[in-house]
N, C-alpha and C positions, 0 to 999 in steps of 0.2 A: 580379572577376567571380562572381557565385553560380551555381551549377551549377543546371540545371532539375531534376534528380533526385537522390537520393542512397539509398545502400543503408540499409534498415532498422536493421540492427545498429550501423551506423557512427552513425547520427544520434542513437540512441537512447542509446548512450554517449557522444556529444559534448554532448548534453544533460544528462548526469549522473542519467538515470532509473536506469543501472545502474552500477555501480563501472568496470568494464572491458568492453571489445567481445566478451572470451570468455564472459563473464558474459550479455551480451545475446545473444550467438549461441545460447547453452544454452537461454536463455529462449524465444528464437523457436522453435529445435528442438522444444523441449519442448511448445510451444502455448500459452505464457503472455503473447505479445503477438500483438494483433490491430490490424489496419488497415482501419479504416471497418467494423469488425464481422466480418472474415473472418481467421481465424488466418493468420499469415503466416511465411514461410521468412525467413532472415536476409537473403538476395538480393532481397528484395522492394524496389522502389523507391519512394521517398517523395517526394511533391511537398508544395507548400504549401498548407494547407486539409485536408490528412489530418487522421483522428481516430485517435490512437493509445491503446489501452487496454493496459496493463502490468499483471502482477501481479509487484510487486518482493518482496524481501525485508521493506521496511517497510511493505507493503500494497497495495492496488489503486490505479493512478494514470492518471488520465484526460488526455491531452494533445492541443491542436490545434496542428499544426506551423505556426508564423508566419513562419521562416526558416530556410534550409537550409544546416546547416554540416558539415563534413568532419573538423575537426579538433577535440579536447576543448579547450575554454577554461574560463575562470575562472568561478565561480559566478554572478558578478553579470551577465556577458555571457549566460550559457547561459540563464538566467531570460527573457531577451528574444526569444528563439529559439522560444518555445511559450506557448500560454495553457493555464494548468492548471484544469481542469474537475473535479478530484476533489473529491467531496462531502466535507464537513466530518464526522471520525469521530463517532460517537455518544458523547453523555457518558456518563463511567464511574460505574457504580452505586455507591451507597454501600456502605461495608462493614456488613455487620450483625454485631453482636457475638453470638456463639453462646455459651450457658452451657456452661462446660466442668466436667466431673465428674469427681471423682477415681477413678481405676482402682479397682476394687474396692470401691466404695461402694453398690452395689446399685442399687435403684430408689428415687427420689425418695418422702419421705414425705409425708402430706397437706399438711404445713405448707411442705415445700420447694416443692411443687407449686404452692402458693397464691402463695408468693413468685415463683415462676418466671414465673406467670400475670401478676402485677401487673408484673414487670419488662417482659415482651412487649408489655403494652398501653401503656406509656408512650410 
């Protein structure tokens, strides 16, 4: 039989948003976890359909509660207990190669400046 409500810190750690319950409790006390848009304490009761927003070490996560659990379960089972609404991370920008100048070489000459300009416009 599933419970009607579960503590926020218990549920968040059970579905593996945080590694431990103490880490989940600390995040709740620090204001890093919100339920339905309101910053919440670890003892806040969570129900099916609640929207959880958590700032985890891996980034911000947004989840909707689909099933209540109290015990930590395997990753395959944990994924079925919530719907992940976290937006995809933005694509990483390409690495721009910057011309490195030897220390003590002074300012670039006119010829070197032209070479740099040609290199940058490619």
